[in-house]
Residue, then its C-alpha position, 0 to 999 in steps of 0.5 A: x616880936x617887934x615893939x609897936x610903933x607910934x608917930x607924933x608931930x608936935x609944935x608950939x606957938x606964942x604971941x611975942x617973946x612972952x604972951x599967950x601961947x598954944x601947943x599942938x600935936x598929931x599923934x598916930x598909934x594903934x591904927x588911930x590918930x588923935x589931935x591934941x591942943x591947948x594953950x596958956x595965957x602967959x608963956x613962951x614959944x619954947x615952953x609950948x614946944x616942950x609941952x607939945x612933946x610932953x602931951x604927945x608922949x603921955x597920950x600914947x599907950x606905954x611901951x611904944x617905939x615913938x618917933x617925934x617930929x618937931x621943927x624946934x631945935x631947942x627940943x630936938x637938940x636937947x634930947x638928941x645931944x643929951x643936954x638934959x643929962x648934963x643939966x641933971x648931973x649939974x643939979x639942973x644948973x646951966x653952963x653959966x651956973x644959973x638955973x636951967x630954964x623950963x626945968x619943970x617941963x624937961x622933968x615932965x618930958x623925961x618922965x614921959x619918955x621913960x614910959x616908952x621902949x624908945x623915943x626917936x627925935x627928928x628935926x623937920x623944917x617948919x613953915x616950909x612952902x615945899x611939899x615933903x613927907x613931913x609937911x602935912x603933919x607939921x602944918x597940922x600941928x602948927x595949925x592946932x598950936x596957933x588956934x590954941x594960942x589965939x583962943x588963949x589970947x582971946x580969953x586973956x583979953x576978955x579978962x578970963x584968968x582961967x588957965x587953958x593949958x589942959x589939953x583938948x583931944x580929938x580924933x582926927x578924920x579917917x582920911x587925915x589918919x591914913x595920910x599922916x600915918x602913911x607919910x610918917x612910916x614912909x619917912x621914918x628912915x634913920x632916926x636920932x635916939x633919945x639916949x639912955x632916957x629913951x628906954x624904960x628901966 
């Protein structure tokens, strides 16, 4: 019996190199689609990209074959090329001997990956003006991330110090659910795999 499949479009956004940021994910599995978003008052775009993948994999029930679509080379290259394996072997030190940036999120992501039978990583083109099979999902994840970033920025400017990183989850409209699911399945094709961490032990 084939393992159940799931699909997740993820994206992150930040204001400048370090400032308010947000993450967004459109996740489809078990015949439903959920939209997840959240933000932080002081963060980076890279942290938001990885956070988006974390919350997407954590939202999906365990034991799926998940395909994650992201326009982040930082995220996709790490998982497809196994950078995290080298980091862990080196005690979470990079090639220059310094601490790996965002270790907390990479460890969280690897734990989320282990929940599933397999996780595949596909790089998609972000902010593309041309129509394509991944454009609706990527654009929606981007819109969620930008909206969360703007909300976090407003809270920061208004003097609200409450962290807003807790994810907001909403069920997408039925027509959006069908559109994203059908496009994801049609575009699946040959996929990159996450290596040894892509399967549960």
